[in-house]
N, C-alpha and C positions, 0 to 999 in steps of 0.2 A: 442528434450524438454528439458530443464531445470529445475531442482527443485532450486525456491529460499524460503526464509521465510519473512512473517510480526510478526510486533509486533507492538501494542497500547497499551499494558501495562495492560489489564484487571483486575480491581481490585474488583470484583463486592461482595456486597453486603450480608449479614449483613458482616462488619464489627464488629474483636474482640474486648472486651473490649470498655468504653466509648469514648467520641471523645475528645479530639482531638489521644489521644493513640494508638486506635483502627484503625482507617486510616492511623495513621503513622505507626505501626507496618504491615500491610495490605501491603502498597506501597511499603515496604524498602523490604519484602519478593517478590514480584515479579520483583521488580530490579534484585535483589538477584538469583534468580530462571531465569529472561529471559537471564540473562548473564550465566549462566552456560549452559544452554540449547545451546547457542548460541556458545559459545566455541567448545561443543563437535560437533556441525554442520560445524565450520572450517575446521574439519580433515577427513571429511565424504563426500565431493564431493560438496556441495552444490554453488551455484553459488553466489546468495547473498543476506542478509539479509536488508529490507527494514522496515526502521522506519517511523512515522506519526508524523507532527506537528498536534495535537487537544489538543484544551482550553476548561477547565469546564464540561468538559464531565465527571460526577462524577462515578463512578461502571466502566466506558467500555472502556475508553482511557484517562489513566493519564500519557502520553507523551508528553506534551508541548512543549520540548525543542531536537527536534532531532539532532540537529548540537550536544549538548554534550553526547551526547549516544554514535553516531556515532565517536566524538573524540577518547571518551575513548575504545570503540571498536578496533578500528585502533591500540591500544598499545595493544589485548589480542589476537588479531586473524593474521592470515597471507594471506589466501586464499580467502575468503567470500569479494567476494566487498559489499559495504555501500551504499544503498538506503537512501536519502532523500525522504519518501514518504508520504507526501511530503514537500517543502517548500510554504508555504501560502505569493502571492506575492501582491495580494494589497498592496500598501503602508501603509497605519494606520498599517499592525501587523505586519512587517519590512523592512524600506528602501529596496531600490536594492542595494546600499553599504554598508548594514550589511547586504545579501544574501551574496551578491559576496567576502565579505573580511572570513565570516563562511565554506561558503563550500569550499574555495581557501583551505584555512588554513586546513581545516577534509580531505583536498588532499594532501596536503602534510607532512599529519601525518601517511596516511594508504600510503601513498608509491605511490599514483594515484592510487586507487582501488575507486573512489566516483562516484555512479551515483546519478541524480542530477533529481529527479521529482517535477514538479511545480504544483500549483492548486490556487482555489480560496476560498474554504473553504463554509459553509453555512451561514445562515442566523444568526442562534445563536450567534458564534461566531462572526463574522461581523459588528452584532448591537453592541455586545459588544467593540469590537475594532473600534467602529463609521467608518471600510465602507461604503465606496459608494455604494450600491449593483448593483444598476443599470448603474454604473463604472465599474465594478470591471474585467469583462473579459477584455476591454481597459488597462488598469491599470496593469493585468500580463500580457500582449503581450507588453507593452510597459517595463517593467520591466527589463524581458527576454533579451528583447533588448539591455539595458541596460547593466545590469550583463554582457551578456559574452562579449559585447565591455570593460567592465573592464577589466575582463582579459587578453583580448586581443592586449590593447594599452595601450602605455608605459603611456600616458599622455592622459587625461580620458575627456570629455569637452560632454554635454547633453543640448540639452532645447527643452525641448519637450512637451506633453499637460499635461503633470501632476508632469514631473521630469523635476529640473531647478537645474543643478548640474555644478559650475564650475569648472575649468584647475586644478586636482588633479590628484597625480600617487595615482590610487589604488592596496594598499598592499595586501596581497600577492599575486601573479599568480600561479595557481592550475599546478600541475606537467602535465596531461595530456593534450598533444597539438591540437590543442587550446583550448580545457577545454571541462569538464566533458559531456559525454551525456546527454541529457535534456531530460525527458518524461513531460506527459500532463495526470494527473488522468480526466477520461470520463466517467462521468454515466449521465450525461441527453443526450435524444436521440436531434444526430446529431453531438455529440462532440467529436465523433469518427472519423468524417471527417475532422474535424476542428485538429483535432492534425497532421492525415496523412496529409494533405494540406501545413502543416506548419514543416515537415518532422519533428517532436517528434515523440519518441516511447510512446504509449498505454499503461494506467495503468488501466484495467478495472477491473470486477468482477462479479462473475457468480453469488452469492445467491441472494434469493427474484425473480427469473427468470430463463425463462429455458434456458438450456446452447444454445438452438438456437438461441434464441435468443442475445445469445452474439454471436453467431457466426454471425450474419446479424451485428450486431456493427462493428463487426470485418469483413467483407467484404466490407461496406463503408469506414471502415478505409485504407484500400490496396487499394481501389478505388481510395479512393482520395491521397495515398500515391505514385501512381502508378506516378506520374506528379506533383511534390513539388513546393512549395514555400517557400524553404525555410528561417525559421523563425534565423538559425544559423550556422553557417559554420560546423558543425556537425548535417549530417545527420542520424536519429535514425530511424528505421525501423522496430524494432519489438514491437511485441504484448506481453505485461505482465497480465495474469488476476490471479487474487484470490479467495479463495476461503478458508472453514472451509476444514482442511485434518486430520483426527487422525486413528493410524494405531496400528493392534495390533496381535497377534499369529492367533488370528477367531476374528471372529463376536461378538462372545458371553463374547470374553475378552473384545472388546471396550465397547459391555454394561455395563457389569460388571464396566467398568471404568464412567459410569455413562456418557455414550455419547451423550443420548440424550436430557438428561435433560441440559445439554453444551449448546448445536446445541439450545434446544427452549428459554437456558435463553439470547442466544444471539441474533434469532431475537427479541424477545418480549421486548428485552430492547431496541433496533435500532426501533422497532417501534413506543416504545413509548414517545424517545426521538425524535423522527419526528415528529408526532402527535400531542405532548409538542410546538415544538419548529418550527417548520416547516410551519408545516398544521393547524396551532391555532385556526382559524373561515371557515374552510371550514365544509361541512354538514357533518354529520354522513353517510348518505349514498356514499358521496365524500369519507369519512377515509375509508370503507368498501369497496372500491375499490381498493387502493390503498395499506392495511395491512390485505385481504382477508383471511389469515390466523387467525387472533385475534377473527375475528366472529366466524369462524367455530370454532377454539378449544375452544371458552368459550359456543356452542351450544354443544360439544363433536363428532367434524363430523370433527374432523384434527387428522392425528397422523402424528408428526413428522421425522416417519420415510420415506414418501413421498418426501422429501429432499433430502437422499439417494437413492429412487428408483426413483427421476427426474436425478440424478446425479448433482443438484445442490451442492451437497456437498461431500467428497469423505472420506469413511467410510471402515472400513474393513479391513482384514489380508491383505498380498502385493500382492497377486495374484489380489485380489481386488479391490485394491486400481492401483494397476498399469493397466487395463485393464480400467478404469476411467479415469486417466489420458491421456491414450492415443485416449480419444473420445472428450477433450481438446486438443492434439496437432493436432485430423485431423479438427481441425476448425480454423486453423491457430493459436493455443497460440503459443509463442519462449519461456517462461519462465513461467510456474508456480507456483505461488508464494502460499504456506501452510501457515495456518494463525491456528498455532498449541496453542496458550496457550489464552485458549478463557472457561468462564465459571468458573467449576466448575472440571473440571479435577486435576489428583495431578500433580507436579511438575515432580514424577517419570512415569506417564504414558505415557505423554510431553515427555523424554527425552528417552522412549523405542519408543515413536512414531517415534522423531530424527534417533533415531540408525536403526530402522529398514528400514524408509528411505531412508536412507546414505548407510546400504549395502547389502542387498536388490534389490531396486526400482531405485536407479541410476546408478552403474551397468549394470544392462539389459537397461535401456533407455541408455547407454552412446553406448552399444553394439550392438545396431541395426543398420541396414543399412542406415542411415540417417546422410543428413550434419548438424550438431552442431554447424557452426561455427557463430560464432556473428555477426550479419549482421551490424555494421556500420563503416563509413565511412566520412573521412571528402571534402566538396565539394570544 
């Protein structure tokens, strides 16, 4: 199992000073620190750094332009693969031809290090961009088909249900032949099987659900991937799962760094966002069923350490973190995506996390008698 990183560029409130200067200062600091962290990871054996596309997610994710981040990182890293995690494919976000152009340009600048994740986003973002939610999955699939053909064909022409495109040469073409590996973000029930059937890598996550539940999704993915009907000519059968990760010399040091407050910030922020934008019209009973820990915390019946005890997050010293990571590997995770910059954790503590993962854990993972070969083949 390989270790990856994920960056959403968290900029938690309160921001210093009055608007807009406090927001600007906090965002600029978050970006500077993220780049320092990633440059450190580049020399420590990490596999991929993933970068999201989110819009209007105040506090939680100030990363609407992963192509800019990936382009910049292509010039200050040498070893890391650079992941779009993900590009939003419904056409109202970005027309397929613009996706093809941006991702291929990043692949050239990075010397062929791009991983191409794809997704559809959530109602809050979709509504703001005018995306037809009912047709978003069909648009997503057709857009992927169009993009890879733009990369592979000298001249491209397409007359589909959603895209009507005249004969043009779409430039540039990516370094990777025939194109970068494609992934699908899959969080809803049944979506992992869709990724497997289409020959796409699976981008999954652990927090908010027992890892055994994630294991079920991976099993569904593996079953579907065993007899794929590939959407592209690059069949990608890898599973990458992300969760919150924080490592220090001891659990006591993690607690001194404020890990539990930061974990709760992450959960509470996600819950409040989902309830406000994704589930605004459901009953209180339904809300409690989706995010039961909010109610329990208000009642004083929840300890955020329960996430830690259930292995939904990875926190502790290197030995503790490795032990938890191996449980993910046993479920079939090929790449564990470490979300390290979250909440109010200090830049110094995050740098130390990356250093310990790189010097203490990655070598021990590599030394184990396992096949760590990336399973990506052209069909």
